[in-house]
Residue, then its C-alpha position, 0 to 999 in steps of 0.5 A: m654490456s652493463t645494462q641487462e635487458k629484462k624480457g617478459i612481464q615484470k611484477y609491476h605490470l601484473w599489479l597494474l593489470l590487476f588494478f585496471a581489472i578491479f577498476g573496470g569491474t567496479f565501474s561496470m557494476i556502478v553503471w549496471t546499478v544505475k541503469s537497473a535503478v532507472a529502469t525499475p518502475v516507481y509506484e506512488d503510495n496512495s495510502f488514505m487516497s492521497n500522496y505520501q507528502d500530504i499524509d506525512d504533513s497531516f497524519n495527526d489531523i487524519y488520526i484526530s479526524n478518525v477518532k472524532f468520526n468513530n466517536r460520532y458514528d457507529t460504522k460497520v464495514t463488511i467485506n465478504d461477510r467479515t465486519v470491521g470498523m473504521n480504523f487503520s491499525d494495520l498501517l503500523y505493521g509490515q506485510r510480513s508481520l501481519e500473519k502474527k499480529s493482524t486479524n484481517q488476513n484472507m479477507l478478499l477472494v480472487g473473483q468477485n468481492s462484495l463491500s457493504i457499509t452501514i453507518v449509524d449516528k450514535e446520538s440520534k440512532q439514525v442510519v446515515k443516508d447522505a455519506n460520501v463513500s469511496f474505497l480502493l482495493t490496491r496491490a501492496i506494491e503496484d498500482m496498475y491493478d487498483i480497483n476503485l469502489n466509488d459507485f456505492k448504491f444505498e439500499n437496505d440501510s447500507y452502502n453497497s459495492s463490489g469489485e473483481i480481483k484477478l490476482e492473488g496476493n497481498w492487497n490493501i483496502i483503503g476507505k474514506i467516508k465523509i459526512g459533513d465535516d467529519t471524515g473517517h478512514l480505513y486502511i487494511k492490509t490483507n490478502t486473497k484466500r489461497 
């Protein structure tokens, strides 16, 4: 008997088994990742009340339009007794850095929130009564809780509206005011008071 029969598991069988175990584990992780990504809901960003492709293409025009609007009109946007102007500087910050860099924290309340806008033409010193005003309160990561504030009533020289927030957390206040050919934009990242 010159050939010796080998019984049991040989060394190359262990390497082959290890290879298939690693390959199977890696393949199952790829399948799980793709399945999880497909199941995750996608929320379209509606900054400036438009889709991000339009904003990306025309951001410089929006910026120039806002500068012209602010040069022509003195606008006071009062949200729950806090007044801001028509700007979108919060757009530059991530949500986490706002606590250090933004003065717009804790502007909203869980419950009823009031919004009042006064617009004065800087040249004539007259209150503007024919503006097209639309605002949106939206969650920072999802759009299912959006609150459209398009039903402004003009009384006592200001445009007034209100909306009820039911969830605490991070919110964005997005606004657009159109007067003739002039358009001003507002974008505030804030949160509800705890």
